[in-house]
Backbone as a chain_set.jsonl record, in Angstrom:
{"seq": "MKEYNRKKLYLKRALFYGMLLLLLVFTAGSAKKAYEGRRMQEDIAEKILRFHVRANSDGDEDQKLKLKVRDAVGKEMGELLQDAKTAEESSRIAREHFPEIIHIAKEVIRQEGYDYPVEVKLSSVEFPVKTYGSYTFPAGTYQALEVIIGAGMGHNWWCVMYPNMCFEGSVYEVVDGKSEKVLKDTLSETEYQSLMEEKNYKISWKWLDFWDK", "coords": {"N": [[-56.179, -27.088, 29.926], [-55.625, -24.731, 29.101], [-53.725, -24.06, 30.77], [-51.915, -25.869, 30.149], [-51.03, -25.175, 27.571], [-50.164, -22.639, 28.022], [-47.784, -23.271, 29.676], [-46.373, -24.79, 27.631], [-45.867, -22.598, 25.837], [-44.313, -21.101, 27.558], [-42.062, -22.893, 27.638], [-41.091, -22.986, 25.095], [-40.331, -20.547, 24.569], [-38.251, -20.183, 26.406], [-36.436, -22.053, 25.441], [-35.929, -21.008, 23.175], [-34.527, -18.512, 23.878], [-32.664, -19.352, 25.146], [-31.066, -20.588, 23.333], [-30.415, -18.578, 21.744], [-28.931, -17.194, 23.505], [-26.727, -18.898, 23.613], [-25.898, -18.852, 21.029], [-24.871, -16.029, 20.887], [-22.952, -15.842, 22.76], [-21.191, -17.847, 21.405], [-20.783, -16.455, 18.994], [-19.472, -13.961, 20.138], [-17.273, -15.165, 21.322], [-15.902, -16.265, 19.139], [-15.448, -13.986, 17.51], [-13.63, -12.611, 19.379], [-11.459, -14.356, 19.443], [-10.898, -14.124, 16.756], [-10.051, -11.423, 16.584], [-7.983, -11.539, 18.247], [-6.187, -13.168, 16.923], [-5.868, -11.634, 14.638], [-4.282, -9.285, 15.702], [-2.072, -10.663, 16.682], [-1.062, -11.491, 14.015], [-0.436, -8.903, 13.217], [1.551, -7.899, 14.969], [3.518, -9.873, 14.677], [4.112, -9.197, 12.053], [5.179, -6.885, 12.157], [7.98, -7.454, 12.429], [9.115, -8.875, 10.746], [10.294, -9.259, 7.082], [9.24, -9.501, 3.822], [9.643, -11.184, 0.661], [8.643, -10.554, -2.411], [7.763, -11.412, -5.751], [6.479, -10.202, -8.873], [5.163, -11.402, -11.76], [5.028, -10.446, -15.246], [3.002, -11.549, -16.668], [0.598, -14.376, -17.027], [1.51, -16.055, -18.747], [3.356, -18.887, -19.857], [6.166, -18.386, -20.545], [6.506, -15.956, -19.273], [6.182, -16.68, -16.814], [8.256, -18.435, -16.236], [10.442, -16.647, -16.535], [9.981, -15.029, -14.492], [10.809, -16.721, -12.137], [13.518, -17.032, -12.798], [14.335, -14.232, -12.343], [13.663, -14.178, -9.841], [15.513, -16.028, -8.634], [18.069, -14.732, -9.178], [18.065, -12.155, -8.126], [17.387, -13.167, -5.55], [19.492, -14.661, -4.615], [21.6, -12.451, -4.474], [20.415, -10.88, -2.57], [20.312, -12.548, -0.273], [22.993, -12.737, 0.337], [23.556, -9.959, 0.852], [21.911, -9.589, 3.103], [22.861, -11.372, 5.161], [23.898, -10.505, 7.613], [21.96, -8.951, 8.734], [20.178, -7.938, 11.472], [17.67, -7.126, 12.165], [14.24, -6.542, 11.137], [13.711, -4.159, 10.299], [16.441, -3.045, 9.714], [16.883, -4.797, 7.688], [15.167, -3.96, 5.745], [15.99, -1.331, 5.243], [18.813, -1.913, 4.312], [17.842, -3.063, 1.711], [16.511, -1.076, 0.515], [18.658, 0.645, 0.136], [19.965, -0.604, -1.841], [18.26, -0.725, -4.06], [19.028, 0.17, -6.845], [20.932, -1.783, -7.431], [19.44, -3.963, -7.415], [17.446, -3.632, -9.233], [19.153, -3.39, -11.672], [20.201, -6.194, -11.725], [18.078, -7.617, -12.089], [16.983, -6.568, -14.559], [19.068, -7.394, -16.152], [18.941, -10.114, -16.268], [16.489, -10.313, -17.558], [17.061, -9.166, -20.041], [18.929, -10.961, -20.903], [17.248, -13.159, -21.339], [15.902, -12.373, -23.66], [13.955, -10.301, -23.328], [12.38, -7.049, -23.026], [11.167, -5.854, -20.672], [10.269, -3.412, -18.288], [11.468, -2.859, -14.94], [10.219, -2.69, -11.609], [11.14, -1.693, -8.36], [10.359, -2.001, -5.061], [9.601, -1.04, -1.703], [6.671, -2.114, 0.222], [3.513, -2.553, 1.569], [1.779, -5.395, 1.659], [-0.693, -7.762, 1.027], [-0.992, -11.02, 2.001], [-1.443, -14.474, 1.773], [-2.317, -17.211, 4.016], [0.646, -19.063, 4.85], [3.131, -21.66, 4.842], [6.242, -22.64, 6.183], [8.122, -25.176, 6.385], [7.835, -26.22, 9.794], [6.38, -23.928, 10.236], [3.691, -21.578, 10.373], [2.608, -18.933, 8.782], [0.377, -16.357, 9.539], [-2.443, -15.123, 7.438], [-2.576, -11.83, 5.875], [-1.348, -8.329, 6.251], [1.708, -7.556, 5.305], [5.111, -6.097, 5.363], [7.026, -5.912, 2.45], [9.722, -6.449, 0.116], [9.311, -5.682, -3.022], [9.59, -7.113, -6.355], [8.611, -5.963, -9.45], [7.827, -7.252, -12.541], [7.526, -5.913, -15.745], [4.232, -5.503, -16.706], [3.123, -6.599, -14.332], [1.15, -8.304, -13.883], [0.991, -11.083, -13.619], [0.955, -14.407, -12.035], [2.135, -14.27, -8.588], [5.078, -14.828, -6.506], [6.417, -15.64, -3.347], [8.236, -15.234, -0.225], [9.34, -15.378, 3.13], [12.026, -13.08, 3.836], [13.353, -11.82, 5.78], [13.322, -13.243, 9.093], [15.76, -15.31, 7.37], [14.101, -17.247, 5.006], [14.117, -17.663, 2.567], [16.358, -18.098, 1.041], [18.649, -20.66, 0.549], [21.148, -21.828, -0.356], [20.379, -23.122, -3.453], [17.857, -23.745, -2.852], [14.458, -23.129, -1.93], [12.245, -21.77, 0.407], [12.933, -22.995, 2.9], [13.848, -23.817, 6.156], [16.385, -23.371, 8.079], [18.702, -24.396, 10.81], [20.055, -21.84, 11.607], [18.008, -19.908, 10.796], [15.816, -20.598, 12.202], [16.717, -20.2, 14.952], [17.149, -17.014, 14.83], [14.452, -16.416, 14.108], [13.288, -17.333, 16.374], [14.511, -15.597, 18.411], [13.743, -13.209, 17.541], [11.082, -12.972, 17.593], [8.431, -12.71, 20.203], [7.738, -15.192, 22.947], [5.217, -16.181, 22.681], [4.265, -15.145, 20.12], [6.045, -16.66, 18.657], [5.255, -19.551, 19.42], [2.95, -19.226, 18.416], [2.902, -19.831, 15.408], [3.775, -22.221, 15.234], [1.42, -23.562, 15.867], [-1.454, -25.563, 14.831], [-3.896, -23.683, 13.206], [-6.915, -22.681, 11.949], [-6.93, -20.184, 10.198], [-8.489, -18.982, 8.243], [-11.019, -19.279, 8.827], [-11.322, -17.942, 11.039], [-10.761, -15.428, 10.209], [-13.004, -14.914, 8.57], [-15.091, -14.972, 10.405], [-14.273, -12.496, 11.781], [-14.601, -10.709, 9.795], [-17.297, -11.123, 9.357], [-18.352, -10.18, 11.779], [-17.318, -7.393, 11.894], [-18.857, -6.452, 9.814]], "CA": [[-55.882, -27.097, 28.716], [-55.136, -23.324, 28.983], [-52.336, -24.092, 31.747], [-50.886, -26.561, 29.535], [-50.673, -24.259, 26.413], [-49.261, -21.486, 28.639], [-46.367, -23.948, 30.03], [-45.732, -25.0, 26.49], [-45.261, -21.521, 25.5], [-43.012, -20.704, 28.277], [-41.011, -23.742, 27.451], [-40.607, -22.549, 23.746], [-39.586, -19.137, 24.735], [-37.061, -20.493, 27.217], [-35.575, -22.695, 24.67], [-35.331, -19.836, 21.949], [-33.629, -17.593, 24.418], [-31.326, -20.31, 25.452], [-30.295, -20.928, 21.839], [-30.076, -16.991, 21.308], [-27.708, -16.808, 24.292], [-25.6, -19.694, 23.27], [-25.252, -18.112, 19.822], [-24.423, -14.748, 21.299], [-21.661, -16.39, 23.577], [-20.405, -18.378, 20.527], [-20.255, -15.333, 18.311], [-18.48, -13.218, 20.642], [-15.951, -15.946, 21.334], [-15.149, -16.344, 17.887], [-15.003, -12.65, 17.259], [-12.678, -12.321, 20.151], [-10.329, -15.232, 18.883], [-10.268, -13.64, 15.472], [-9.312, -10.276, 16.87], [-6.535, -11.741, 18.913], [-5.274, -13.548, 15.849], [-5.468, -10.332, 13.719], [-3.462, -8.489, 16.58], [-0.996, -11.473, 16.726], [-0.457, -11.458, 12.788], [0.211, -7.549, 13.02], [2.745, -7.926, 15.944], [4.522, -10.689, 13.999], [4.474, -8.476, 10.643], [6.273, -5.792, 12.279], [9.26, -8.106, 12.812], [9.608, -9.812, 9.681], [10.25, -8.731, 6.064], [8.819, -10.754, 2.982], [10.038, -10.982, -0.765], [7.484, -10.525, -3.436], [8.101, -11.136, -7.118], [5.309, -10.407, -9.608], [5.359, -11.733, -13.197], [4.331, -9.602, -16.175], [1.691, -12.072, -17.191], [0.37, -15.65, -16.489], [2.038, -17.048, -19.886], [4.407, -19.801, -19.62], [7.575, -17.945, -20.535], [6.626, -15.052, -18.153], [6.449, -17.189, -15.25], [9.539, -19.042, -16.115], [11.31, -15.429, -16.427], [9.868, -14.526, -12.782], [11.611, -17.498, -11.276], [14.906, -16.656, -13.149], [14.61, -13.027, -11.622], [13.778, -14.452, -8.358], [16.909, -16.676, -8.333], [19.204, -13.76, -9.218], [17.766, -11.246, -7.004], [17.266, -13.696, -4.21], [20.877, -14.851, -4.432], [22.191, -11.264, -4.04], [19.753, -10.354, -1.082], [20.672, -13.436, 0.726], [24.302, -12.291, 0.708], [23.476, -8.625, 1.444], [21.195, -9.577, 4.329], [23.303, -12.496, 6.019], [24.393, -10.33, 8.828], [21.07, -8.151, 9.289], [19.669, -8.122, 12.694], [16.305, -6.74, 12.445], [13.456, -6.355, 9.705], [13.937, -2.609, 9.959], [17.674, -3.031, 9.203], [16.838, -5.718, 6.251], [14.511, -2.964, 4.727], [17.092, -0.319, 5.112], [19.714, -2.543, 3.153], [17.335, -3.476, 0.591], [16.273, 0.277, 0.004], [20.091, 1.148, -0.378], [20.403, -1.353, -3.071], [17.153, -0.709, -5.043], [19.437, 0.291, -8.245], [21.765, -2.843, -7.907], [18.435, -4.957, -7.565], [17.002, -3.277, -10.788], [20.214, -3.849, -12.728], [20.218, -7.551, -11.789], [16.417, -7.968, -12.701], [16.948, -6.324, -16.072], [20.103, -8.088, -16.883], [18.257, -11.432, -16.496], [15.213, -10.241, -18.492], [17.685, -9.092, -21.13], [19.391, -12.16, -21.374], [16.205, -14.041, -21.903], [15.412, -11.732, -24.872], [13.025, -9.344, -23.379], [12.929, -5.771, -22.581], [10.295, -5.508, -19.602], [10.73, -2.606, -17.29], [11.374, -3.36, -13.616], [9.975, -1.816, -10.546], [11.513, -2.344, -6.954], [9.874, -1.095, -3.965], [9.133, -1.766, -0.292], [5.388, -1.834, 0.315], [2.629, -3.225, 2.485], [1.273, -6.495, 0.756], [-1.673, -8.741, 1.619], [-0.632, -12.349, 1.937], [-2.385, -15.338, 2.419], [-1.576, -18.127, 5.078], [1.842, -19.567, 4.066], [3.695, -22.581, 5.828], [7.488, -22.919, 5.835], [8.581, -26.245, 7.508], [6.932, -26.238, 11.006], [5.997, -22.596, 10.819], [2.65, -21.111, 9.601], [2.428, -17.536, 9.059], [-1.137, -16.123, 9.18], [-2.75, -14.263, 6.324], [-2.565, -10.469, 6.426], [-0.649, -7.387, 5.543], [3.318, -7.661, 5.711], [6.132, -5.333, 4.653], [7.773, -6.634, 1.662], [10.482, -6.103, -0.999], [8.544, -6.135, -4.175], [10.067, -7.007, -7.538], [7.706, -6.135, -10.496], [8.385, -7.409, -13.8], [6.698, -5.413, -16.742], [3.012, -4.962, -16.125], [3.045, -7.131, -13.007], [-0.257, -8.793, -13.84], [0.759, -12.474, -13.564], [0.903, -14.984, -10.683], [3.479, -14.043, -8.127], [5.928, -15.732, -5.626], [6.903, -14.964, -2.069], [8.838, -15.958, 0.953], [9.907, -14.695, 4.204], [13.139, -12.793, 3.725], [13.924, -11.747, 7.245], [14.542, -14.097, 9.012], [15.812, -15.781, 5.977], [13.34, -18.513, 4.829], [14.064, -17.699, 1.131], [17.699, -18.402, 0.294], [19.527, -21.572, 1.232], [21.822, -22.365, -1.83], [19.491, -23.131, -4.566], [16.752, -24.369, -2.442], [13.776, -22.026, -1.603], [11.205, -21.962, 1.38], [13.572, -23.788, 3.881], [14.089, -23.315, 7.339], [17.48, -24.107, 8.705], [18.96, -23.944, 12.185], [20.173, -20.352, 11.896], [16.774, -19.061, 10.723], [15.128, -20.96, 13.276], [17.184, -19.172, 15.976], [16.864, -15.866, 14.326], [12.936, -16.226, 14.32], [12.855, -17.582, 17.846], [15.137, -14.494, 19.054], [12.955, -12.007, 16.884], [9.606, -12.933, 18.099], [8.061, -13.257, 21.67], [7.512, -16.438, 22.843], [3.78, -16.299, 22.377], [4.324, -14.945, 18.666], [6.601, -17.884, 18.019], [4.625, -20.66, 19.466], [1.575, -19.266, 17.574], [3.397, -20.01, 14.243], [3.669, -23.676, 15.266], [0.069, -24.33, 16.306], [-2.431, -25.579, 13.783], [-5.014, -22.937, 13.278], [-7.719, -22.293, 10.637], [-7.008, -18.641, 10.121], [-9.444, -18.336, 7.33], [-12.346, -19.083, 9.665], [-11.136, -16.88, 11.998], [-10.983, -14.057, 9.515], [-14.364, -14.775, 8.1], [-15.866, -14.551, 11.38], [-13.961, -11.376, 11.838], [-15.289, -9.961, 8.579], [-18.849, -11.041, 9.443], [-18.281, -9.279, 13.049], [-17.081, -5.991, 11.443], [-20.084, -5.953, 9.046]], "C": [[-55.036, -25.705, 28.282], [-53.858, -23.334, 29.783], [-51.335, -24.762, 30.919], [-50.178, -25.785, 28.37], [-49.712, -23.071, 27.114], [-47.841, -22.132, 29.128], [-45.707, -24.121, 28.821], [-45.202, -23.791, 25.803], [-44.154, -20.938, 25.946], [-41.702, -21.643, 27.858], [-40.253, -23.286, 26.073], [-39.833, -21.239, 23.943], [-38.121, -19.324, 25.543], [-35.933, -21.118, 26.405], [-35.008, -22.002, 23.4], [-34.377, -19.046, 22.538], [-32.337, -18.219, 24.857], [-30.349, -20.468, 24.282], [-29.517, -19.614, 21.397], [-28.814, -16.756, 22.229], [-26.449, -17.59, 23.769], [-25.035, -19.121, 21.875], [-24.487, -16.977, 19.987], [-23.125, -14.918, 21.728], [-20.679, -17.059, 22.493], [-19.845, -17.22, 19.666], [-19.185, -14.652, 18.911], [-17.27, -13.782, 20.96], [-15.204, -16.047, 20.259], [-14.764, -14.944, 17.231], [-13.705, -12.215, 18.071], [-11.447, -13.024, 19.59], [-9.743, -14.646, 17.493], [-9.647, -12.327, 15.656], [-7.936, -10.458, 17.462], [-5.617, -12.407, 17.768], [-4.886, -12.52, 14.805], [-4.172, -9.549, 14.448], [-2.058, -9.256, 16.658], [-0.348, -11.383, 15.301], [0.308, -9.954, 12.658], [1.399, -7.42, 13.865], [3.84, -8.643, 15.25], [4.962, -9.925, 12.639], [5.392, -7.517, 10.914], [7.758, -6.26, 12.327], [9.809, -8.913, 11.624], [9.462, -8.959, 8.251], [9.993, -9.964, 4.855], [9.577, -10.255, 1.59], [9.018, -11.431, -1.488], [7.912, -10.369, -4.763], [6.799, -11.334, -8.01], [5.65, -10.456, -11.085], [4.731, -10.804, -13.948], [3.176, -10.13, -16.553], [1.603, -13.645, -16.506], [0.878, -16.664, -17.606], [3.105, -17.705, -19.328], [5.861, -19.248, -19.345], [7.7, -16.801, -19.462], [6.933, -15.368, -16.794], [7.783, -17.825, -15.166], [10.671, -17.656, -15.906], [11.105, -14.953, -14.881], [10.624, -15.432, -11.875], [13.095, -17.163, -11.506], [15.443, -15.368, -12.343], [14.545, -13.371, -10.367], [15.074, -15.234, -7.881], [17.964, -15.715, -8.243], [19.097, -12.727, -8.219], [17.992, -11.891, -5.609], [18.608, -14.087, -3.638], [21.583, -13.615, -3.949], [21.6, -10.954, -2.832], [20.138, -11.069, -0.12], [22.038, -13.204, 1.155], [24.283, -10.91, 1.386], [22.726, -8.624, 2.996], [21.626, -10.628, 5.443], [23.511, -11.919, 7.488], [23.248, -9.146, 9.434], [20.45, -8.658, 10.467], [18.177, -7.961, 12.864], [15.388, -6.485, 11.087], [13.591, -4.937, 9.366], [15.196, -2.443, 9.171], [17.612, -3.76, 7.76], [16.182, -4.607, 5.27], [15.331, -1.933, 4.332], [18.102, -0.777, 3.855], [19.172, -2.673, 1.944], [16.899, -2.138, -0.243], [17.674, 0.821, -0.575], [20.539, 0.389, -1.678], [19.448, -1.54, -4.113], [17.908, -0.635, -6.582], [20.225, -0.947, -8.669], [20.542, -4.063, -8.236], [17.801, -4.854, -8.977], [17.81, -3.892, -11.748], [20.274, -5.412, -12.789], [18.902, -8.2, -12.388], [16.799, -7.832, -14.277], [17.884, -6.925, -16.809], [19.58, -9.487, -17.172], [17.184, -11.348, -17.406], [16.09, -9.977, -19.953], [18.272, -10.187, -21.736], [18.456, -13.345, -21.911], [15.361, -13.603, -23.0], [14.142, -11.051, -24.562], [13.34, -8.019, -22.812], [11.829, -5.062, -21.504], [10.994, -4.52, -18.702], [10.625, -3.085, -16.01], [11.184, -2.391, -12.625], [10.361, -2.293, -9.241], [11.124, -1.391, -5.983], [9.72, -1.809, -2.782], [7.621, -1.253, -0.167], [4.75, -2.803, 1.13], [1.701, -3.982, 1.442], [0.442, -7.219, 1.547], [-1.179, -10.046, 1.045], [-1.488, -13.215, 2.433], [-1.571, -16.3, 3.435], [-0.543, -18.694, 4.033], [2.622, -20.431, 5.168], [5.149, -22.747, 5.083], [7.986, -23.871, 6.77], [7.294, -26.269, 8.496], [6.124, -24.92, 11.173], [4.846, -22.383, 9.651], [2.53, -19.743, 9.769], [1.088, -17.225, 8.563], [-1.313, -15.003, 7.893], [-2.748, -12.903, 6.846], [-1.647, -9.514, 5.785], [0.968, -7.527, 6.362], [3.994, -6.418, 4.863], [6.974, -6.245, 3.742], [8.5, -5.866, 0.736], [9.791, -6.72, -1.938], [9.478, -5.943, -5.432], [9.082, -7.003, -8.71], [8.108, -6.008, -11.604], [7.295, -6.93, -14.861], [5.284, -4.814, -16.129], [2.588, -5.518, -14.803], [1.687, -7.845, -12.84], [-0.307, -10.434, -13.774], [0.771, -13.072, -12.0], [2.25, -14.495, -9.987], [4.188, -15.097, -7.125], [6.273, -14.954, -4.601], [7.267, -15.65, -1.131], [9.118, -14.885, 1.928], [11.47, -14.365, 4.011], [14.033, -12.464, 4.916], [13.006, -12.16, 8.28], [14.453, -14.913, 7.73], [14.997, -17.358, 5.938], [13.366, -18.58, 3.103], [15.32, -18.457, 0.56], [18.634, -19.287, 1.041], [20.016, -22.2, 0.153], [20.732, -21.993, -2.785], [18.134, -23.475, -4.153], [15.659, -23.172, -1.602], [12.574, -22.621, -0.51], [11.703, -23.04, 2.3], [13.692, -23.251, 5.04], [15.361, -24.182, 8.185], [17.661, -23.73, 10.2], [19.154, -22.55, 12.607], [18.975, -19.539, 11.855], [16.04, -19.45, 11.719], [15.415, -20.18, 14.739], [16.786, -17.869, 15.854], [15.42, -15.519, 14.578], [12.678, -16.319, 15.72], [13.388, -16.294, 18.698], [14.187, -13.198, 18.65], [11.748, -11.882, 17.278], [9.387, -13.154, 19.638], [7.859, -14.742, 21.57], [6.172, -16.913, 22.471], [3.504, -16.269, 20.895], [4.946, -16.392, 18.067], [6.082, -19.177, 18.208], [3.383, -20.401, 18.605], [1.809, -19.763, 16.124], [3.519, -21.602, 14.258], [2.369, -24.235, 15.584], [-0.624, -24.391, 14.996], [-3.677, -24.837, 13.914], [-5.52, -22.782, 12.024], [-7.873, -20.685, 10.758], [-8.005, -18.16, 9.326], [-10.919, -18.539, 7.932], [-12.451, -18.205, 10.543], [-11.355, -15.445, 11.525], [-12.33, -13.942, 8.917], [-15.447, -14.369, 9.14], [-15.573, -13.007, 11.801], [-14.55, -10.285, 11.055], [-16.866, -9.822, 8.974], [-19.122, -10.014, 10.775], [-18.35, -7.818, 12.613], [-18.382, -5.646, 10.635], [-21.412, -5.76, 9.837]], "O": [[-54.133, -25.596, 27.453], [-52.943, -22.594, 29.421], [-50.153, -24.42, 30.888], [-48.954, -25.764, 28.237], [-48.625, -22.735, 26.644], [-46.816, -21.474, 28.946], [-44.55, -23.71, 28.737], [-44.136, -23.894, 25.195], [-43.253, -20.415, 25.29], [-40.555, -21.204, 27.773], [-39.027, -23.234, 25.982], [-38.74, -21.037, 23.413], [-37.098, -18.688, 25.29], [-34.745, -20.839, 26.574], [-33.989, -22.289, 22.772], [-33.365, -18.796, 21.884], [-31.226, -17.691, 24.903], [-29.119, -20.468, 24.332], [-28.403, -19.541, 20.879], [-27.802, -16.209, 21.791], [-25.364, -17.055, 23.538], [-23.827, -18.97, 21.688], [-23.466, -16.844, 19.313], [-22.198, -14.287, 21.22], [-19.468, -16.878, 22.62], [-18.634, -17.012, 19.599], [-18.068, -14.662, 18.393], [-16.242, -13.106, 20.928], [-13.977, -15.946, 20.304], [-13.8, -14.865, 16.47], [-12.822, -11.552, 17.525], [-10.464, -12.351, 19.282], [-8.562, -14.65, 17.146], [-8.705, -12.052, 14.913], [-6.966, -9.732, 17.248], [-4.409, -12.172, 17.734], [-3.809, -12.524, 14.208], [-3.174, -9.252, 13.79], [-1.01, -8.61, 16.694], [0.87, -11.206, 15.282], [1.408, -9.82, 12.121], [2.319, -6.757, 13.385], [4.969, -8.157, 15.195], [6.106, -10.068, 12.207], [6.308, -7.243, 10.139], [8.663, -5.428, 12.262], [10.881, -9.517, 11.658], [8.624, -8.059, 8.204], [10.447, -11.105, 4.949], [10.026, -9.116, 1.463], [8.5, -12.533, -1.305], [8.43, -9.296, -5.071], [6.132, -12.367, -7.959], [6.377, -9.594, -11.58], [3.797, -10.228, -13.391], [2.247, -9.363, -16.806], [2.384, -14.037, -15.639], [0.729, -17.88, -17.48], [3.759, -17.212, -18.409], [6.568, -19.482, -18.364], [8.745, -16.64, -18.831], [7.58, -14.772, -15.933], [8.416, -17.772, -14.111], [11.633, -17.756, -15.145], [12.046, -14.553, -14.195], [11.088, -14.941, -10.846], [13.852, -17.023, -10.545], [16.553, -15.299, -11.814], [15.401, -12.878, -9.633], [15.574, -15.007, -6.779], [18.763, -15.799, -7.31], [20.06, -12.467, -7.498], [18.615, -11.346, -4.698], [18.892, -13.92, -2.452], [22.222, -13.773, -2.908], [22.396, -10.726, -1.921], [20.369, -10.518, 0.955], [22.308, -13.456, 2.33], [24.945, -10.727, 2.407], [22.965, -7.788, 3.867], [20.954, -10.787, 6.462], [23.347, -12.649, 8.466], [23.539, -8.494, 10.437], [20.177, -9.858, 10.483], [17.548, -8.649, 13.668], [15.965, -6.235, 10.028], [13.58, -4.572, 8.191], [15.175, -1.823, 8.108], [18.245, -3.315, 6.803], [16.64, -4.41, 4.144], [15.408, -1.623, 3.143], [18.19, -0.221, 2.761], [19.904, -2.429, 0.985], [16.929, -2.118, -1.474], [17.729, 1.378, -1.671], [21.411, 0.824, -2.43], [19.651, -2.364, -5.005], [17.427, -1.328, -7.479], [20.311, -1.277, -9.852], [20.679, -4.912, -9.118], [17.664, -5.816, -9.733], [17.403, -4.744, -12.539], [20.396, -5.918, -13.905], [18.874, -9.215, -13.083], [16.893, -8.78, -15.057], [17.712, -7.061, -18.021], [19.788, -9.987, -18.278], [16.936, -12.352, -18.073], [15.738, -10.619, -20.943], [18.172, -10.396, -22.945], [18.794, -14.235, -22.691], [14.33, -14.189, -23.328], [13.231, -11.133, -25.386], [14.387, -7.818, -22.197], [11.666, -3.842, -21.515], [12.161, -4.712, -18.362], [9.646, -3.806, -15.817], [11.826, -1.341, -12.647], [9.896, -3.392, -8.938], [11.446, -0.204, -6.001], [9.699, -3.039, -2.761], [7.361, -0.079, -0.429], [5.343, -3.843, 1.413], [1.024, -3.416, 0.583], [0.737, -7.37, 2.732], [-0.972, -10.2, -0.159], [-2.239, -12.941, 3.37], [-0.362, -16.17, 3.628], [-0.704, -18.799, 2.817], [2.75, -19.968, 6.301], [5.316, -22.923, 3.876], [8.284, -23.498, 7.904], [6.111, -26.319, 8.16], [5.313, -24.788, 12.089], [4.897, -22.774, 8.484], [2.344, -19.32, 10.909], [0.637, -17.633, 7.493], [-0.44, -14.224, 7.51], [-2.887, -12.697, 8.052], [-1.132, -9.884, 4.73], [1.247, -7.578, 7.56], [3.466, -5.892, 3.883], [7.559, -7.224, 4.206], [8.112, -4.732, 0.458], [9.567, -7.931, -1.945], [10.069, -4.879, -5.619], [8.669, -8.124, -9.008], [8.691, -4.988, -11.969], [6.211, -7.515, -14.864], [5.205, -3.907, -15.3], [1.715, -4.92, -14.173], [1.172, -7.949, -11.726], [-1.372, -11.047, -13.853], [0.63, -12.381, -10.992], [3.288, -14.332, -10.628], [3.711, -16.231, -7.062], [6.449, -13.744, -4.742], [6.739, -16.754, -1.001], [9.136, -13.69, 1.632], [12.226, -15.336, 4.02], [15.219, -12.78, 5.006], [11.953, -11.539, 8.421], [13.41, -15.169, 7.128], [15.245, -18.331, 6.651], [12.73, -19.421, 2.468], [15.219, -19.332, -0.299], [19.317, -18.877, 1.979], [19.37, -23.127, -0.335], [20.259, -20.865, -2.923], [17.252, -23.514, -5.01], [16.123, -22.435, -0.732], [12.094, -23.749, -0.616], [10.954, -23.995, 2.507], [13.644, -22.021, 5.034], [15.285, -25.281, 8.735], [16.934, -22.912, 10.762], [18.655, -22.056, 13.618], [18.798, -18.616, 12.65], [15.469, -18.513, 12.279], [14.55, -19.687, 15.464], [16.045, -17.448, 16.742], [15.127, -14.483, 15.176], [11.938, -15.509, 16.278], [12.703, -15.955, 19.663], [13.969, -12.295, 19.458], [11.243, -10.762, 17.352], [10.233, -13.802, 20.254], [7.811, -15.409, 20.536], [6.042, -18.025, 21.96], [2.738, -17.073, 20.363], [4.405, -17.069, 17.193], [6.323, -20.018, 17.341], [2.815, -21.369, 18.098], [0.777, -20.153, 15.577], [3.334, -22.189, 13.192], [2.263, -25.462, 15.554], [-0.489, -23.513, 14.144], [-4.533, -25.275, 14.682], [-4.782, -22.736, 11.04], [-8.796, -20.102, 11.325], [-8.467, -17.041, 9.548], [-11.878, -17.932, 7.456], [-13.518, -17.683, 10.863], [-11.911, -14.534, 12.139], [-12.779, -12.805, 8.769], [-16.425, -13.66, 8.905], [-16.525, -12.302, 12.136], [-14.918, -9.197, 11.499], [-17.531, -8.786, 8.94], [-20.017, -9.169, 10.747], [-19.305, -7.104, 12.918], [-18.921, -4.557, 10.834], [-22.423, -5.36, 9.259]]}, "num_chains": 1, "name": "protein.A"}
């Protein structure tokens, strides 16, 4: 009986340590994948510029105003950036035209009967996962041209400004042939392919947050 109990105890311990080993391997693998995903996002973020418009509030009128400002500024930026070759060049052009962007936004706001102030800046912004056609950009921090209307406390709108996935006539969030070519030329083959793969970034980031803690 003692020998039987001893073997039973050994078996339980073996199962326990086996499960623990599998858990450690799974956790390490998930953390590694999440880390690689974050590094990939950071590499991609260095090569693109996003456009971010923040409404004064979540009121219906403020949200409508946000879209009208988006249309006016977006049209102008689409023309200014049509020959830009890099995200860095796009950022420089945007910075040089801050006064013009502010003027355009304020004019739209004035015509709609409001007197909200406007702030325009280039800044690092946290964005969630976003899909444009066949391309899914992972969540993370990206450089963005921000247009902040009034208090900037309402729901926001965003897109990828370089390569151009914002402005195609009056249609937003599209990917035409020219944009696809620029995107492919801008990113490495690995980075480009990663945008076309179906990935659950939220799970990866949760695993990474757990690992960091």
